[in-house]
C-alpha positions as CSV (number, residue, x, y, z in Angstrom):
1,M,-17.7,-1.0,-139.3
2,P,-15.1,1.6,-138.7
3,I,-12.2,0.7,-136.4
4,W,-13.0,3.6,-134.0
5,R,-16.5,2.1,-133.5
6,E,-15.1,-1.3,-132.8
7,A,-12.6,0.2,-130.4
8,L,-15.4,2.1,-128.6
9,I,-17.5,-1.0,-128.3
10,G,-14.6,-2.9,-126.9
11,L,-13.8,-0.2,-124.4
12,A,-17.4,0.0,-123.3
13,G,-17.5,-3.8,-122.9
14,G,-14.3,-3.7,-120.8
15,L,-15.6,-0.9,-118.6
16,V,-18.9,-2.8,-118.1
17,W,-17.1,-6.0,-117.2
18,Y,-14.7,-4.2,-114.8
19,G,-17.5,-2.1,-113.3
20,S,-19.8,-5.1,-112.7
21,W,-17.2,-7.0,-110.8
22,K,-16.1,-4.0,-108.8
23,G,-19.8,-3.3,-108.0
24,L,-20.3,-6.9,-106.9
25,A,-17.3,-6.8,-104.7
26,H,-18.5,-3.6,-103.1
27,L,-22.0,-5.0,-102.5
28,I,-20.5,-8.1,-100.9
29,K,-18.3,-6.1,-98.6
30,R,-21.2,-3.9,-97.6
31,E,-23.4,-6.9,-96.9
32,Q,-20.7,-8.6,-94.8
33,A,-20.4,-5.4,-92.6
34,R,-24.2,-5.8,-91.9
35,R,-23.8,-9.5,-91.3
36,R,-26.5,-10.5,-93.7
37,R,-26.6,-13.2,-96.4
38,T,-29.4,-12.1,-98.7
39,L,-27.1,-11.2,-101.6
40,R,-26.3,-14.9,-102.1
41,Y,-29.8,-15.6,-103.2
42,L,-30.8,-12.2,-104.6
43,V,-28.1,-11.7,-107.2
44,P,-28.4,-15.2,-108.7
45,T,-32.2,-14.9,-108.9
46,A,-32.0,-11.5,-110.5
47,M,-29.4,-12.6,-113.0
48,L,-31.4,-15.7,-113.9
49,A,-34.5,-13.5,-114.4
50,G,-32.5,-11.2,-116.6
51,S,-31.2,-14.2,-118.6
52,W,-34.7,-15.3,-119.3
53,A,-35.7,-11.8,-120.3
54,V,-32.8,-11.7,-122.8
55,L,-33.8,-15.1,-124.2
56,L,-37.4,-13.9,-124.6
57,A,-36.3,-10.6,-126.2
58,L,-34.0,-12.3,-128.7
59,S,-36.6,-15.0,-129.6
60,E,-39.3,-12.4,-130.3
61,S,-39.7,-11.7,-134.0
62,R,-41.1,-8.2,-133.4
63,W,-37.8,-7.0,-131.8
64,P,-37.0,-3.5,-133.3
65,T,-34.0,-3.6,-135.6
66,S,-33.5,0.1,-136.5
67,G,-33.8,3.5,-134.9
68,V,-33.1,4.8,-131.4
69,V,-35.3,2.3,-129.6
70,A,-33.4,-0.6,-131.2
71,L,-30.1,1.0,-130.3
72,F,-31.2,1.4,-126.7
73,L,-32.6,-2.1,-126.3
74,N,-29.7,-3.8,-128.1
75,G,-27.2,-1.8,-126.0
76,T,-28.9,-2.8,-122.8
77,L,-29.0,-6.4,-123.9
78,F,-25.3,-6.3,-124.8
79,L,-24.3,-4.8,-121.5
80,F,-26.4,-7.4,-119.6
81,I,-24.9,-10.2,-121.6
82,L,-21.4,-8.9,-120.8
83,A,-22.2,-8.7,-117.1
84,D,-23.8,-12.2,-117.1
85,A,-21.0,-13.8,-119.2
86,P,-19.7,-16.4,-116.6
87,A,-23.2,-17.9,-116.1
88,L,-24.0,-17.7,-119.8
89,F,-20.8,-19.5,-120.6
90,L,-21.3,-22.4,-118.2
91,S,-25.0,-22.8,-118.9
92,G,-24.5,-22.5,-122.6
93,A,-21.9,-25.2,-122.7
94,L,-24.1,-27.5,-120.6
95,L,-27.1,-26.7,-122.8
96,N,-25.1,-27.6,-125.9
97,L,-24.4,-31.0,-124.4
98,A,-28.0,-31.4,-123.4
99,A,-29.2,-30.6,-126.9
100,V,-26.8,-33.1,-128.4
101,A,-28.0,-35.7,-125.9
102,G,-31.5,-35.1,-127.1
103,L,-33.1,-33.8,-123.9
104,R,-36.5,-32.2,-124.1
105,P,-36.7,-28.4,-124.3
106,L,-38.3,-28.2,-120.8
107,Y,-35.5,-30.2,-119.3
108,Q,-32.9,-28.1,-121.2
109,G,-34.5,-24.9,-119.7
110,L,-34.5,-26.4,-116.2
111,L,-30.9,-27.5,-116.6
112,G,-29.7,-24.2,-118.0
113,S,-31.6,-22.2,-115.3
114,A,-30.1,-24.4,-112.5
115,T,-26.6,-24.0,-113.9
116,A,-26.9,-20.3,-114.3
117,W,-28.3,-19.8,-110.8
118,L,-25.6,-22.1,-109.2
119,A,-22.8,-20.3,-111.2
120,W,-23.8,-16.9,-109.7
121,F,-24.3,-18.5,-106.2
122,G,-20.7,-19.9,-106.5
123,I,-19.3,-16.5,-107.7
124,I,-20.9,-14.8,-104.7
125,R,-19.6,-17.4,-102.3
126,L,-16.1,-17.1,-103.8
127,F,-16.2,-13.3,-103.3
128,E,-17.4,-13.8,-99.7
129,R,-14.7,-16.3,-99.0
130,R,-12.0,-14.2,-100.6
131,S,-13.0,-11.2,-98.5
132,E,-13.0,-13.3,-95.3
133,V,-9.6,-14.7,-96.0
134,N,-8.2,-11.3,-96.8
135,A,-9.7,-9.7,-93.6
136,R,-7.2,-7.9,-91.4
137,V,-6.5,-9.4,-88.0
138,S,-5.8,-7.3,-85.0
139,L,-4.3,-9.0,-81.9
140,R,-4.5,-6.0,-79.5
141,I,-2.1,-7.4,-77.0
142,T,-1.3,-4.1,-75.3
143,D,-3.0,-3.0,-72.1
């Protein structure tokens, strides 16, 4: 693979990583202005569903490996995997331990799903807490 293609993939990955975190911060700020808390549950559930879709797509033997369709599908999977990296890292590490311990595949799936969902819930709560702590305070002591 030529060096320019590797650099382009790295740049795209970095931009996706940066954009996903900035987008998440923007969504949380907008939700706090509306005083709602649905994002805490919506984002982890959507990311968990996406993780299962990636798992099913990669385990399917009929997945296209050449052509424009394969490029589009593999690119989409790559971008999603980059955006979901924190949860995939935590759940993957825990799943490796569960596989070594000899847990059944059903329990491994439940453990990985719970870990991925809780990881995103924790990320959202961390962003919310950070924006609450960094909120500006106005004393308005003048008459």
